[in-house]
C-alpha positions, -999 to 999 in steps of 0.1 A, spaced: 122 44 -262 137 18 -276 172 10 -275 198 0 -299 202 -36 -301 233 -50 -316 238 -88 -321 259 -106 -299 292 -124 -317 267 -154 -304 238 -141 -327 264 -136 -357 275 -169 -357 243 -187 -359 225 -167 -381 197 -185 -395 207 -210 -365 172 -216 -347 172 -198 -313 160 -235 -292 166 -261 -295 141 -276 -323 118 -301 -292 114 -264 -269 80 -259 -279 85 -217 -286 104 -230 -310 79 -260 -333 51 -231 -326 73 -204 -346 87 -229 -371 53 -233 -377 41 -204 -386 68 -197 -408 61 -226 -429 18 -215 -429 30 -181 -438 52 -202 -469 86 -188 -458 69 -154 -480 85 -120 -470 50 -99 -468 45 -115 -438 73 -107 -414 46 -87 -387 30 -117 -388 61 -137 -376 74 -114 -354 37 -111 -338 43 -150 -335 83 -150 -322 69 -126 -298 42 -143 -283 60 -173 -281 94 -165 -271 81 -131 -247 103 -104 -263 124 -105 -294 159 -117 -285 187 -104 -316 189 -142 -324 150 -143 -333 154 -113 -357 186 -131 -369 167 -165 -375 135 -144 -389 157 -122 -410 172 -156 -422 143 -175 -431 124 -153 -452 159 -147 -471 155 -109 -455 183 -81 -446 194 -86 -408 187 -43 -409 151 -50 -422 140 -68 -399 149 -54 -368 134 -19 -390 104 -33 -384 107 -46 -350 117 -11 -336 93 10 -352 63 -5 -342 58 5 -306 37 -34 -296 74 -52 -308 93 -55 -273 131 -57 -279 138 -60 -237 118 -92 -215 89 -76 -203 79 -72 -162 57 -97 -146 33 -72 -149 25 -44 -169 10 -9 -174 -3 6 -203 -8 40 -200 -30 60 -225 -13 90 -236 -39 101 -260 -52 135 -262 -78 136 -240 -53 115 -214 -30 136 -218 -55 167 -209 -61 150 -182 -28 140 -159 -16 112 -181 21 125 -180 16 127 -145 6 93 -136 31 87 -160 59 100 -137 40 89 -102 50 54 -116 82 60 -127 92 77 -91 76 52 -67 82 18 -90 113 32 -114 99 23 -143 96 51 -170 71 43 -198 90 19 -223 105 5 -195 107 -22 -166 112 -18 -131 149 -29 -120 138 -61 -101 113 -72 -133 83 -64 -115 66 -32 -132 66 -27 -171 53 -1 -176 42 10 -214 28 40 -233 -5 41 -260 -19 66 -282 -53 57 -275 -78 29 -258 -111 52 -267 -123 55 -237 -123 89 -231 -146 91 -210 -128 78 -187 -100 93 -189 -70 93 -183 -70 58 -188 -47 27 -178 -46 -7 -180 -31 -31 -156 -24 -70 -168 -54 -62 -188 -75 -46 -164 -90 -13 -171 -85 14 -148 -105 46 -153 -103 82 -144 -71 83 -122 -50 101 -109 -14 103 -101 -21 84 -64 -50 60 -74 -25 44 -106 5 43 -78 -22 24 -53 -38 0 -78 2 -11 -88 9 -18 -48 -22 -33 -53 -12 -58 -77 21 -64 -67 12 -74 -33 
C-alpha cells in the first residue's frame, strides 16, 4: 500500500536543487544517469531506478529534482513512482521479506504467511516494522510455483513455507 506523500515546504523551495551535496557519491550517480540519458523525458523510469538504488528510496526532494531536470510536471513523476510497485517512497528496513501472492502461492497459504509476519514483526505486506528491521513486500509471481508458497528473504528463496516456518526463518536472519 502506497501512502500519499506531500512535498515539504523545503522540497518545494528547493525545486530543481540537488537533494544531496554535489560531492555526495549518490548525487554524482544520479547526475551521471541524467546526463547519460540526455535528460530525456522518456528516461523517467530509468532515472527513478538509479535514484532509488543510489538513495535507498525516493524522497519528495528526489522526485522534485528529477521532475525539474527532465522538465516534467512533478505530478507525472510522482504518478510513475507510485504506480510501479518496485519504487518505494519510504525507507526500507534492514532486512527485506518478499512474499509471492501469485495464484498458486495464494492458494497454498501466502495470505496466512503475510498475517503471521504481521503479527510476529508488526509489518504488514507493504510496510516496515516500527524498529526498522524488517520490510515486508508482495510480489505477483516469482515463477517458482513448484515451491509454493514462496518468500525471498534478503535475496534467499524460501519455498514450501508455512506461517510458522516463515516467521522462524525471518527470526534466524534477524539473530
